[in-house]
Each structure stands twice: as structure tokens, then as C-alpha cells.
PDB file of N, CA, C and O in Angstrom:
ATOM      1  N   MET A   1      -4.428  -4.260  13.719  1.00  0.00           N
ATOM      2  CA  MET A   1      -4.326  -3.540  12.459  1.00  0.00           C
ATOM      3  C   MET A   1      -5.620  -3.758  11.674  1.00  0.00           C
ATOM      4  O   MET A   1      -6.096  -4.887  11.549  1.00  0.00           O
ATOM      5  N   PRO A   2      -6.184  -2.668  11.147  1.00  0.00           N
ATOM      6  CA  PRO A   2      -7.414  -2.808  10.358  1.00  0.00           C
ATOM      7  C   PRO A   2      -7.196  -3.669   9.111  1.00  0.00           C
ATOM      8  O   PRO A   2      -6.115  -3.682   8.522  1.00  0.00           O
ATOM      9  N   ARG A   3      -8.236  -4.373   8.735  1.00  0.00           N
ATOM     10  CA  ARG A   3      -8.133  -5.301   7.617  1.00  0.00           C
ATOM     11  C   ARG A   3      -7.804  -4.585   6.309  1.00  0.00           C
ATOM     12  O   ARG A   3      -6.994  -5.076   5.523  1.00  0.00           O
ATOM     13  N   LEU A   4      -8.425  -3.429   6.069  1.00  0.00           N
ATOM     14  CA  LEU A   4      -8.155  -2.700   4.830  1.00  0.00           C
ATOM     15  C   LEU A   4      -6.707  -2.216   4.765  1.00  0.00           C
ATOM     16  O   LEU A   4      -6.098  -2.210   3.695  1.00  0.00           O
ATOM     17  N   ALA A   5      -6.163  -1.815   5.902  1.00  0.00           N
ATOM     18  CA  ALA A   5      -4.764  -1.387   5.925  1.00  0.00           C
ATOM     19  C   ALA A   5      -3.844  -2.568   5.638  1.00  0.00           C
ATOM     20  O   ALA A   5      -2.855  -2.426   4.919  1.00  0.00           O
ATOM     21  N   LEU A   6      -4.158  -3.705   6.185  1.00  0.00           N
ATOM     22  CA  LEU A   6      -3.349  -4.899   5.941  1.00  0.00           C
ATOM     23  C   LEU A   6      -3.401  -5.315   4.466  1.00  0.00           C
ATOM     24  O   LEU A   6      -2.380  -5.665   3.875  1.00  0.00           O
ATOM     25  N   LEU A   7      -4.589  -5.272   3.888  1.00  0.00           N
ATOM     26  CA  LEU A   7      -4.724  -5.614   2.473  1.00  0.00           C
ATOM     27  C   LEU A   7      -3.980  -4.614   1.589  1.00  0.00           C
ATOM     28  O   LEU A   7      -3.386  -5.000   0.582  1.00  0.00           O
ATOM     29  N   ALA A   8      -4.009  -3.344   1.956  1.00  0.00           N
ATOM     30  CA  ALA A   8      -3.290  -2.334   1.186  1.00  0.00           C
ATOM     31  C   ALA A   8      -1.783  -2.553   1.282  1.00  0.00           C
ATOM     32  O   ALA A   8      -1.064  -2.353   0.303  1.00  0.00           O
ATOM     33  N   LEU A   9      -1.301  -2.960   2.450  1.00  0.00           N
ATOM     34  CA  LEU A   9       0.129  -3.254   2.590  1.00  0.00           C
ATOM     35  C   LEU A   9       0.540  -4.467   1.767  1.00  0.00           C
ATOM     36  O   LEU A   9       1.616  -4.482   1.169  1.00  0.00           O
ATOM     37  N   VAL A  10      -0.309  -5.472   1.737  1.00  0.00           N
ATOM     38  CA  VAL A  10      -0.028  -6.655   0.913  1.00  0.00           C
ATOM     39  C   VAL A  10       0.002  -6.266  -0.563  1.00  0.00           C
ATOM     40  O   VAL A  10       0.883  -6.698  -1.307  1.00  0.00           O
ATOM     41  N   LEU A  11      -0.954  -5.455  -0.980  1.00  0.00           N
ATOM     42  CA  LEU A  11      -0.981  -4.986  -2.363  1.00  0.00           C
ATOM     43  C   LEU A  11       0.270  -4.175  -2.689  1.00  0.00           C
ATOM     44  O   LEU A  11       0.824  -4.301  -3.781  1.00  0.00           O
ATOM     45  N   CYS A  12       0.710  -3.356  -1.759  1.00  0.00           N
ATOM     46  CA  CYS A  12       1.923  -2.565  -1.956  1.00  0.00           C
ATOM     47  C   CYS A  12       3.137  -3.470  -2.147  1.00  0.00           C
ATOM     48  O   CYS A  12       3.945  -3.249  -3.049  1.00  0.00           O
ATOM     49  N   ALA A  13       3.261  -4.472  -1.310  1.00  0.00           N
ATOM     50  CA  ALA A  13       4.402  -5.389  -1.418  1.00  0.00           C
ATOM     51  C   ALA A  13       4.365  -6.158  -2.747  1.00  0.00           C
ATOM     52  O   ALA A  13       5.398  -6.339  -3.390  1.00  0.00           O
ATOM     53  N   LEU A  14       3.184  -6.602  -3.148  1.00  0.00           N
ATOM     54  CA  LEU A  14       3.073  -7.311  -4.424  1.00  0.00           C
ATOM     55  C   LEU A  14       3.372  -6.398  -5.609  1.00  0.00           C
ATOM     56  O   LEU A  14       3.980  -6.825  -6.590  1.00  0.00           O
ATOM     57  N   ALA A  15       2.945  -5.143  -5.516  1.00  0.00           N
ATOM     58  CA  ALA A  15       3.214  -4.199  -6.598  1.00  0.00           C
ATOM     59  C   ALA A  15       4.708  -3.895  -6.699  1.00  0.00           C
ATOM     60  O   ALA A  15       5.238  -3.756  -7.802  1.00  0.00           O
ATOM     61  N   VAL A  16       5.384  -3.792  -5.567  1.00  0.00           N
ATOM     62  CA  VAL A  16       6.838  -3.570  -5.590  1.00  0.00           C
ATOM     63  C   VAL A  16       7.537  -4.775  -6.204  1.00  0.00           C
ATOM     64  O   VAL A  16       8.454  -4.621  -7.011  1.00  0.00           O
ATOM     65  N   ALA A  17       7.109  -5.960  -5.829  1.00  0.00           N
ATOM     66  CA  ALA A  17       7.713  -7.168  -6.403  1.00  0.00           C
ATOM     67  C   ALA A  17       7.471  -7.230  -7.911  1.00  0.00           C
ATOM     68  O   ALA A  17       8.376  -7.582  -8.668  1.00  0.00           O
ATOM     69  N   ALA A  18       6.270  -6.896  -8.347  1.00  0.00           N
ATOM     70  CA  ALA A  18       5.969  -6.895  -9.777  1.00  0.00           C
ATOM     71  C   ALA A  18       6.792  -5.845 -10.516  1.00  0.00           C
ATOM     72  O   ALA A  18       7.218  -6.073 -11.648  1.00  0.00           O
ATOM     73  N   ALA A  19       7.016  -4.703  -9.885  1.00  0.00           N
ATOM     74  CA  ALA A  19       7.838  -3.654 -10.507  1.00  0.00           C
ATOM     75  C   ALA A  19       9.272  -4.118 -10.671  1.00  0.00           C
ATOM     76  O   ALA A  19       9.892  -3.889 -11.709  1.00  0.00           O
ATOM     77  N   VAL A  20       9.797  -4.771  -9.644  1.00  0.00           N
ATOM     78  CA  VAL A  20      11.178  -5.273  -9.726  1.00  0.00           C
ATOM     79  C   VAL A  20      11.300  -6.303 -10.841  1.00  0.00           C
ATOM     80  O   VAL A  20      12.241  -6.253 -11.634  1.00  0.00           O
ATOM     81  N   VAL A  21      10.362  -7.229 -10.906  1.00  0.00           N
ATOM     82  CA  VAL A  21      10.397  -8.253 -11.948  1.00  0.00           C
ATOM     83  C   VAL A  21      10.288  -7.613 -13.332  1.00  0.00           C
ATOM     84  O   VAL A  21      10.994  -8.010 -14.259  1.00  0.00           O
ATOM     85  N   SER A  22       9.410  -6.632 -13.469  1.00  0.00           N
ATOM     86  CA  SER A  22       9.245  -5.968 -14.765  1.00  0.00           C
ATOM     87  C   SER A  22      10.523  -5.259 -15.190  1.00  0.00           C
ATOM     88  O   SER A  22      10.944  -5.368 -16.342  1.00  0.00           O
ATOM     89  N   PHE A  23      11.142  -4.531 -14.260  1.00  0.00           N
ATOM     90  CA  PHE A  23      12.359  -3.808 -14.613  1.00  0.00           C
ATOM     91  C   PHE A  23      13.522  -4.761 -14.897  1.00  0.00           C
ATOM     92  O   PHE A  23      14.348  -4.486 -15.766  1.00  0.00           O
ATOM     93  N   VAL A  24      13.589  -5.870 -14.176  1.00  0.00           N
ATOM     94  CA  VAL A  24      14.643  -6.855 -14.430  1.00  0.00           C
ATOM     95  C   VAL A  24      14.480  -7.458 -15.820  1.00  0.00           C
ATOM     96  O   VAL A  24      15.465  -7.732 -16.507  1.00  0.00           O
ATOM     97  N   ASN A  25      13.232  -7.662 -16.228  1.00  0.00           N
ATOM     98  CA  ASN A  25      12.967  -8.210 -17.560  1.00  0.00           C
ATOM     99  C   ASN A  25      13.094  -7.163 -18.659  1.00  0.00           C
ATOM    100  O   ASN A  25      12.945  -7.483 -19.838  1.00  0.00           O
ATOM    101  N   GLY A  26      13.365  -5.923 -18.287  1.00  0.00           N
ATOM    102  CA  GLY A  26      13.554  -4.879 -19.288  1.00  0.00           C
ATOM    103  C   GLY A  26      12.277  -4.234 -19.774  1.00  0.00           C
ATOM    104  O   GLY A  26      12.274  -3.592 -20.824  1.00  0.00           O
ATOM    105  N   SER A  27      11.199  -4.386 -19.044  1.00  0.00           N
ATOM    106  CA  SER A  27       9.921  -3.806 -19.435  1.00  0.00           C
ATOM    107  C   SER A  27       9.663  -2.534 -18.633  1.00  0.00           C
ATOM    108  O   SER A  27       9.859  -2.491 -17.419  1.00  0.00           O
ATOM    109  N   PHE A  28       9.223  -1.513 -19.335  1.00  0.00           N
ATOM    110  CA  PHE A  28       8.923  -0.252 -18.654  1.00  0.00           C
ATOM    111  C   PHE A  28       7.516  -0.219 -18.075  1.00  0.00           C
ATOM    112  O   PHE A  28       7.099   0.808 -17.540  1.00  0.00           O
ATOM    113  N   ILE A  29       6.783  -1.308 -18.168  1.00  0.00           N
ATOM    114  CA  ILE A  29       5.470  -1.390 -17.534  1.00  0.00           C
ATOM    115  C   ILE A  29       5.621  -1.366 -16.005  1.00  0.00           C
ATOM    116  O   ILE A  29       4.647  -1.179 -15.275  1.00  0.00           O
ATOM    117  N   GLY A  30       6.857  -1.559 -15.539  1.00  0.00           N
ATOM    118  CA  GLY A  30       7.129  -1.476 -14.105  1.00  0.00           C
ATOM    119  C   GLY A  30       6.793  -0.125 -13.526  1.00  0.00           C
ATOM    120  O   GLY A  30       6.552  -0.007 -12.325  1.00  0.00           O
ATOM    121  N   ILE A  31       6.773   0.913 -14.372  1.00  0.00           N
ATOM    122  CA  ILE A  31       6.400   2.244 -13.899  1.00  0.00           C
ATOM    123  C   ILE A  31       4.965   2.232 -13.373  1.00  0.00           C
ATOM    124  O   ILE A  31       4.656   2.877 -12.371  1.00  0.00           O
ATOM    125  N   VAL A  32       4.101   1.497 -14.054  1.00  0.00           N
ATOM    126  CA  VAL A  32       2.713   1.385 -13.598  1.00  0.00           C
ATOM    127  C   VAL A  32       2.670   0.695 -12.238  1.00  0.00           C
ATOM    128  O   VAL A  32       1.888   1.085 -11.371  1.00  0.00           O
ATOM    129  N   TRP A  33       3.496  -0.316 -12.046  1.00  0.00           N
ATOM    130  CA  TRP A  33       3.530  -1.026 -10.767  1.00  0.00           C
ATOM    131  C   TRP A  33       4.064  -0.127  -9.652  1.00  0.00           C
ATOM    132  O   TRP A  33       3.601  -0.210  -8.514  1.00  0.00           O
ATOM    133  N   VAL A  34       5.028   0.725  -9.969  1.00  0.00           N
ATOM    134  CA  VAL A  34       5.540   1.665  -8.967  1.00  0.00           C
ATOM    135  C   VAL A  34       4.442   2.638  -8.548  1.00  0.00           C
ATOM    136  O   VAL A  34       4.293   2.946  -7.365  1.00  0.00           O
ATOM    137  N   LEU A  35       3.679   3.117  -9.517  1.00  0.00           N
ATOM    138  CA  LEU A  35       2.562   4.006  -9.193  1.00  0.00           C
ATOM    139  C   LEU A  35       1.510   3.290  -8.340  1.00  0.00           C
ATOM    140  O   LEU A  35       0.954   3.873  -7.410  1.00  0.00           O
ATOM    141  N   MET A  36       1.246   2.026  -8.665  1.00  0.00           N
ATOM    142  CA  MET A  36       0.290   1.244  -7.877  1.00  0.00           C
ATOM    143  C   MET A  36       0.792   1.059  -6.447  1.00  0.00           C
ATOM    144  O   MET A  36       0.008   1.110  -5.499  1.00  0.00           O
ATOM    145  N   ALA A  37       2.092   0.845  -6.294  1.00  0.00           N
ATOM    146  CA  ALA A  37       2.665   0.702  -4.957  1.00  0.00           C
ATOM    147  C   ALA A  37       2.505   1.997  -4.166  1.00  0.00           C
ATOM    148  O   ALA A  37       2.206   1.966  -2.972  1.00  0.00           O
ATOM    149  N   GLY A  38       2.703   3.121  -4.823  1.00  0.00           N
ATOM    150  CA  GLY A  38       2.536   4.401  -4.144  1.00  0.00           C
ATOM    151  C   GLY A  38       1.118   4.632  -3.685  1.00  0.00           C
ATOM    152  O   GLY A  38       0.887   5.076  -2.560  1.00  0.00           O
ATOM    153  N   ILE A  39       0.164   4.333  -4.550  1.00  0.00           N
ATOM    154  CA  ILE A  39      -1.243   4.519  -4.192  1.00  0.00           C
ATOM    155  C   ILE A  39      -1.632   3.598  -3.043  1.00  0.00           C
ATOM    156  O   ILE A  39      -2.308   4.025  -2.107  1.00  0.00           O
ATOM    157  N   SER A  40      -1.213   2.351  -3.105  1.00  0.00           N
ATOM    158  CA  SER A  40      -1.602   1.404  -2.053  1.00  0.00           C
ATOM    159  C   SER A  40      -0.907   1.730  -0.731  1.00  0.00           C
ATOM    160  O   SER A  40      -1.481   1.499   0.333  1.00  0.00           O
ATOM    161  N   SER A  41       0.309   2.258  -0.776  1.00  0.00           N
ATOM    162  CA  SER A  41       0.960   2.636   0.485  1.00  0.00           C
ATOM    163  C   SER A  41       0.244   3.831   1.101  1.00  0.00           C
ATOM    164  O   SER A  41       0.118   3.908   2.323  1.00  0.00           O
ATOM    165  N   ASN A  42      -0.225   4.758   0.282  1.00  0.00           N
ATOM    166  CA  ASN A  42      -1.006   5.882   0.810  1.00  0.00           C
ATOM    167  C   ASN A  42      -2.326   5.406   1.400  1.00  0.00           C
ATOM    168  O   ASN A  42      -2.784   5.938   2.411  1.00  0.00           O
ATOM    169  N   MET A  43      -2.940   4.404   0.771  1.00  0.00           N
ATOM    170  CA  MET A  43      -4.179   3.850   1.310  1.00  0.00           C
ATOM    171  C   MET A  43      -3.934   3.201   2.666  1.00  0.00           C
ATOM    172  O   MET A  43      -4.725   3.374   3.593  1.00  0.00           O
ATOM    173  N   ALA A  44      -2.841   2.456   2.781  1.00  0.00           N
ATOM    174  CA  ALA A  44      -2.523   1.804   4.053  1.00  0.00           C
ATOM    175  C   ALA A  44      -2.296   2.851   5.138  1.00  0.00           C
ATOM    176  O   ALA A  44      -2.798   2.719   6.254  1.00  0.00           O
ATOM    177  N   TRP A  45      -1.547   3.879   4.806  1.00  0.00           N
ATOM    178  CA  TRP A  45      -1.277   4.954   5.770  1.00  0.00           C
ATOM    179  C   TRP A  45      -2.585   5.613   6.202  1.00  0.00           C
ATOM    180  O   TRP A  45      -2.773   5.889   7.386  1.00  0.00           O
ATOM    181  N   PHE A  46      -3.489   5.867   5.258  1.00  0.00           N
ATOM    182  CA  PHE A  46      -4.776   6.490   5.559  1.00  0.00           C
ATOM    183  C   PHE A  46      -5.598   5.632   6.512  1.00  0.00           C
ATOM    184  O   PHE A  46      -6.129   6.136   7.501  1.00  0.00           O
ATOM    185  N   TYR A  47      -5.704   4.342   6.220  1.00  0.00           N
ATOM    186  CA  TYR A  47      -6.534   3.470   7.057  1.00  0.00           C
ATOM    187  C   TYR A  47      -5.927   3.261   8.441  1.00  0.00           C
ATOM    188  O   TYR A  47      -6.662   3.136   9.421  1.00  0.00           O
ATOM    189  N   LEU A  48      -4.596   3.221   8.538  1.00  0.00           N
ATOM    190  CA  LEU A  48      -3.965   3.121   9.858  1.00  0.00           C
ATOM    191  C   LEU A  48      -4.220   4.376  10.677  1.00  0.00           C
ATOM    192  O   LEU A  48      -4.540   4.297  11.863  1.00  0.00           O
ATOM    193  N   ARG A  49      -4.078   5.524  10.047  1.00  0.00           N
ATOM    194  CA  ARG A  49      -4.303   6.791  10.754  1.00  0.00           C
ATOM    195  C   ARG A  49      -5.772   6.921  11.164  1.00  0.00           C
ATOM    196  O   ARG A  49      -6.073   7.385  12.263  1.00  0.00           O
ATOM    197  N   LYS A  50      -6.674   6.515  10.289  1.00  0.00           N
ATOM    198  CA  LYS A  50      -8.104   6.578  10.589  1.00  0.00           C
ATOM    199  C   LYS A  50      -8.440   5.705  11.795  1.00  0.00           C
ATOM    200  O   LYS A  50      -9.188   6.127  12.676  1.00  0.00           O
ATOM    201  N   ALA A  51      -7.897   4.505  11.839  1.00  0.00           N
ATOM    202  CA  ALA A  51      -8.154   3.598  12.964  1.00  0.00           C
ATOM    203  C   ALA A  51      -7.582   4.169  14.263  1.00  0.00           C
ATOM    204  O   ALA A  51      -8.198   4.062  15.324  1.00  0.00           O
ATOM    205  N   LYS A  52      -6.404   4.774  14.165  1.00  0.00           N
ATOM    206  CA  LYS A  52      -5.795   5.369  15.352  1.00  0.00           C
ATOM    207  C   LYS A  52      -6.652   6.508  15.888  1.00  0.00           C
ATOM    208  O   LYS A  52      -6.854   6.610  17.098  1.00  0.00           O
ATOM    209  N   LEU A  53      -7.157   7.364  15.008  1.00  0.00           N
ATOM    210  CA  LEU A  53      -8.007   8.472  15.439  1.00  0.00           C
ATOM    211  C   LEU A  53      -9.329   7.975  15.999  1.00  0.00           C
ATOM    212  O   LEU A  53      -9.847   8.561  16.950  1.00  0.00           O
ATOM    213  N   GLU A  54      -9.889   6.911  15.436  1.00  0.00           N
ATOM    214  CA  GLU A  54     -11.132   6.352  15.953  1.00  0.00           C
ATOM    215  C   GLU A  54     -10.937   5.759  17.343  1.00  0.00           C
ATOM    216  O   GLU A  54     -11.798   5.911  18.210  1.00  0.00           O
ATOM    217  N   ARG A  55      -9.801   5.080  17.559  1.00  0.00           N
ATOM    218  CA  ARG A  55      -9.517   4.546  18.897  1.00  0.00           C
ATOM    219  C   ARG A  55      -9.351   5.659  19.901  1.00  0.00           C
ATOM    220  O   ARG A  55      -9.821   5.556  21.034  1.00  0.00           O
ATOM    221  N   LYS A  56      -8.678   6.733  19.490  1.00  0.00           N
ATOM    222  CA  LYS A  56      -8.457   7.880  20.378  1.00  0.00           C
ATOM    223  C   LYS A  56      -9.779   8.553  20.718  1.00  0.00           C
ATOM    224  O   LYS A  56      -9.986   8.955  21.863  1.00  0.00           O
ATOM    225  N   ALA A  57     -10.684   8.683  19.738  1.00  0.00           N
ATOM    226  CA  ALA A  57     -11.975   9.306  19.969  1.00  0.00           C
ATOM    227  C   ALA A  57     -12.849   8.446  20.878  1.00  0.00           C
ATOM    228  O   ALA A  57     -13.600   8.971  21.701  1.00  0.00           O
ATOM    229  N   ALA A  58     -12.752   7.130  20.731  1.00  0.00           N
ATOM    230  CA  ALA A  58     -13.551   6.234  21.562  1.00  0.00           C
ATOM    231  C   ALA A  58     -13.072   6.240  23.008  1.00  0.00           C
ATOM    232  O   ALA A  58     -13.867   6.090  23.936  1.00  0.00           O
ATOM    233  N   ALA A  59     -11.771   6.415  23.191  1.00  0.00           N
ATOM    234  CA  ALA A  59     -11.220   6.401  24.548  1.00  0.00           C
ATOM    235  C   ALA A  59     -11.458   7.730  25.268  1.00  0.00           C
ATOM    236  O   ALA A  59     -11.579   7.774  26.492  1.00  0.00           O
ATOM    237  N   GLY A  60     -11.522   8.806  24.490  1.00  0.00           N
ATOM    238  CA  GLY A  60     -11.595  10.123  25.147  1.00  0.00           C
ATOM    239  C   GLY A  60     -12.872  10.821  25.072  1.00  0.00           C
ATOM    240  O   GLY A  60     -13.003  11.926  25.599  1.00  0.00           O
TER     241      GLY A  60
END
């Protein structure tokens, strides 16, 4: 797994945890954390797909 994809997944998990904690505490700042989780999950998906296409291009 590419390093950037792994870091994006870690960021996504931390953002989800922060969103849960924020909402449990009654703070609506959790919405920002949900948006951050969405962006980081898209980044992880992008870097995984990019690595897969690069491996396919190198093999073929």
C-alpha cells in the first residue's frame, strides 16, 4: 500500500473518531470533522487507484 494512501486512511479514521467525540459532547464542530473524513477517504481512494494503475502500466 502506498504511503500517502496509508496516511490518508489514518487521517480518515482519526477524523471520524474526532467527529464522534465532538457529537457526543454536543458540539456541532463535528461537521467539520465529517467533511475532513470525506476528503481524506477520497485522497486514500485516489492514491490506491493511482498505484494500481501504475503497477498495471509497468507490467504491461
